Structures are given as structure tokens and as C-alpha cells.
Kinemage of the C-alpha trace (Angstrom):
@kinemage 1
@onewidth
@group {chain A} dominant
@subgroup {mainchain}
@vectorlist {calphas} color= white
{ca met a 1} P 4.999 4.966 -12.865
{ca ala a 2} L 8.512 3.909 -13.818
{ca lys a 3} L 10.432 1.103 -12.126
{ca gln a 4} L 12.756 2.417 -9.427
{ca asp a 5} L 15.990 0.710 -8.297
{ca asn a 6} L 15.979 2.466 -4.912
{ca ile a 7} L 12.253 2.394 -4.334
{ca met a 8} L 12.526 3.565 -0.723
{ca ala a 9} L 13.867 6.917 -1.924
{ca thr a 10} L 10.821 7.631 -4.095
{ca pro a 11} L 7.788 9.806 -3.453
{ca leu a 12} L 5.594 6.747 -4.135
{ca phe a 13} L 7.222 4.816 -1.282
{ca glu a 14} L 6.908 7.823 1.028
{ca thr a 15} L 3.210 8.175 0.206
{ca ile a 16} L 2.546 4.477 0.736
{ca asn a 17} L 4.576 4.291 3.944
{ca thr a 18} L 2.901 7.375 5.395
{ca leu a 19} L -0.588 6.147 4.516
{ca leu a 20} L 0.061 2.701 5.986
{ca arg a 21} L 1.471 4.186 9.183
{ca asp a 22} L -1.357 6.702 9.541
{ca met a 23} L -4.120 4.222 8.691
{ca asp a 24} L -2.619 1.399 10.789
{ca ile a 25} L -4.915 -1.129 9.109
{ca glu a 26} L -3.880 -3.968 11.422
{ca gly a 27} L -3.874 -1.827 14.573
{ca leu a 28} L -0.258 -2.714 15.293
{ca ile a 29} L 1.110 0.787 15.816
{ca val a 30} L -1.686 1.752 18.166
{ca ser a 31} L -0.863 -1.464 20.069
{ca gly a 32} L 2.726 -0.326 20.575
{ca ser a 33} L 4.600 -1.480 17.474
{ca pro a 34} L 7.217 0.927 16.086
{ca asp a 35} L 6.311 3.515 13.448
{ca asp a 36} L 8.194 1.533 10.812
{ca glu a 37} L 5.979 -1.532 11.360
{ca tyr a 38} L 4.597 -1.469 7.809
{ca glu a 39} L 7.839 -0.495 6.035
{ca thr a 40} L 8.348 -3.936 4.478
{ca glu a 41} L 4.816 -3.911 3.077
{ca ala a 42} L 5.292 -0.324 1.889
{ca glu a 43} L 8.429 -1.322 0.003
{ca thr a 44} L 6.719 -4.346 -1.575
{ca leu a 45} L 3.690 -2.289 -2.581
{ca ala a 46} L 5.818 0.545 -3.976
{ca arg a 47} L 7.811 -1.914 -6.097
{ca ala a 48} L 4.654 -3.565 -7.420
{ca phe a 49} L 2.804 -0.297 -8.026
{ca ser a 50} L 5.827 1.200 -9.802
{ca met a 51} L 5.668 -1.592 -12.385
{ca leu a 52} L 2.283 -0.322 -13.555
{ca thr a 53} L 2.316 2.250 -16.326
{ca gly a 54} L -0.254 4.495 -17.928
{ca glu a 55} L -3.802 3.234 -17.714
{ca asp a 56} L -2.689 0.156 -15.760
{ca phe a 57} L -1.993 2.414 -12.754
{ca asn a 58} L -5.648 2.375 -11.729
{ca arg a 59} L -7.805 1.750 -8.677
{ca asp a 60} L -8.778 -1.827 -9.510
{ca asn a 61} L -5.202 -2.932 -10.161
{ca leu a 62} L -3.874 -1.212 -7.050
{ca ile a 63} L -6.570 -2.841 -4.909
{ca glu a 64} L -5.811 -6.262 -6.385
{ca ile a 65} L -2.085 -5.873 -5.723
{ca phe a 66} L -2.674 -4.513 -2.232
{ca cys a 67} L -4.959 -7.418 -1.310
{ca tyr a 68} L -2.431 -9.966 -2.534
{ca val a 69} L 0.491 -8.352 -0.687
{ca trp a 70} L -1.499 -7.770 2.495
{ca ala a 71} L -2.960 -11.285 2.613
{ca asp a 72} L 0.485 -12.777 2.083
{ca ser a 73} L 2.200 -10.553 4.627
{ca phe a 74} L -0.369 -10.986 7.398
{ca glu a 75} L -1.516 -14.512 6.475
{ca leu a 76} L -5.104 -13.422 5.879
{ca asp a 77} L -7.825 -15.415 4.176
{ca asp a 78} L -10.296 -13.888 1.723
{ca asp a 79} L -12.847 -13.103 4.435
{ca glu a 80} L -10.233 -11.315 6.516
{ca val a 81} L -9.142 -9.265 3.505
{ca asp a 82} L -12.781 -8.457 2.711
{ca ala a 83} L -13.268 -7.243 6.296
{ca arg a 84} L -10.531 -4.663 5.643
{ca met a 85} L -11.804 -3.596 2.210
{ca glu a 86} L -13.083 -0.179 3.294
{ca lys a 87} L -9.630 0.712 4.644
{ca ile a 88} L -7.914 -0.846 1.622
{ca glu a 89} L -10.014 1.260 -0.740
{ca ala a 90} L -9.297 4.399 1.300
{ca phe a 91} L -5.575 3.605 1.157
{ca val a 92} L -5.634 3.134 -2.631
{ca asp a 93} L -7.644 6.326 -3.062
{ca gly a 94} L -4.954 8.144 -1.065
{ca val a 95} L -2.212 6.743 -3.288
{ca leu a 96} L -4.092 7.758 -6.432
{ca lys a 97} L -4.841 11.226 -5.072
{ca asp a 98} L -1.169 11.801 -4.331
{ca ala a 99} L -0.074 10.380 -7.702
{ca asn a 100} L -2.526 12.615 -9.551
{ca ala a 101} L -1.339 15.672 -7.618
{ca ala a 102} L 2.274 15.039 -8.624
């Protein structure tokens, strides 16, 4: 993945934003938050993921980045991140599936 200046106009951002909205990991959208609730996190993740190239764009690295961004954004401790790991892994698998299809 190449670095993008306007990351929000990229397919990677769209994939991430759609997955975050659809998965609603924190349950915010189902609780009434707007559909763009996770847009800031999607932008941060897309920027970080786009810095990875070749073999570095892999499941383990994406999970590590996601956990860092998510914990920081939602002020989660390690146990709280671990409690979301199944959804985090499903999210990363969705990103990789879309990237491999492109």
C-alpha cells in the first residue's frame, strides 16, 4: 500500500470506514450515534495501514496497529482490547480480503 495524501478518497479508507460502521465494535451506532461515528478512527487506520508495504501489510501488523489506535481512541486497557479481539480479527480479515481482491 502506498502512502496517500488524501487518504479519505482511497478505496482503503472506504473499506475501513464501511467495515467499522457495519461492525460497530463499540455499539455506538446501534445506540444512536451517527453513521460517521468511526470516521476519525477509519482515517487514522487508513493512514497507518497505507504506510505498510509488501509483506509488512499482513494480519499481525494490521491487528497490532488496530489495537493501538482503538485503545488510544476509546481509552481502553489491554483487557478491554482483548475482549474485542474476535471483532478486531474479523475486521482485519475483511480489510485483507478486500485488499487481496483489488
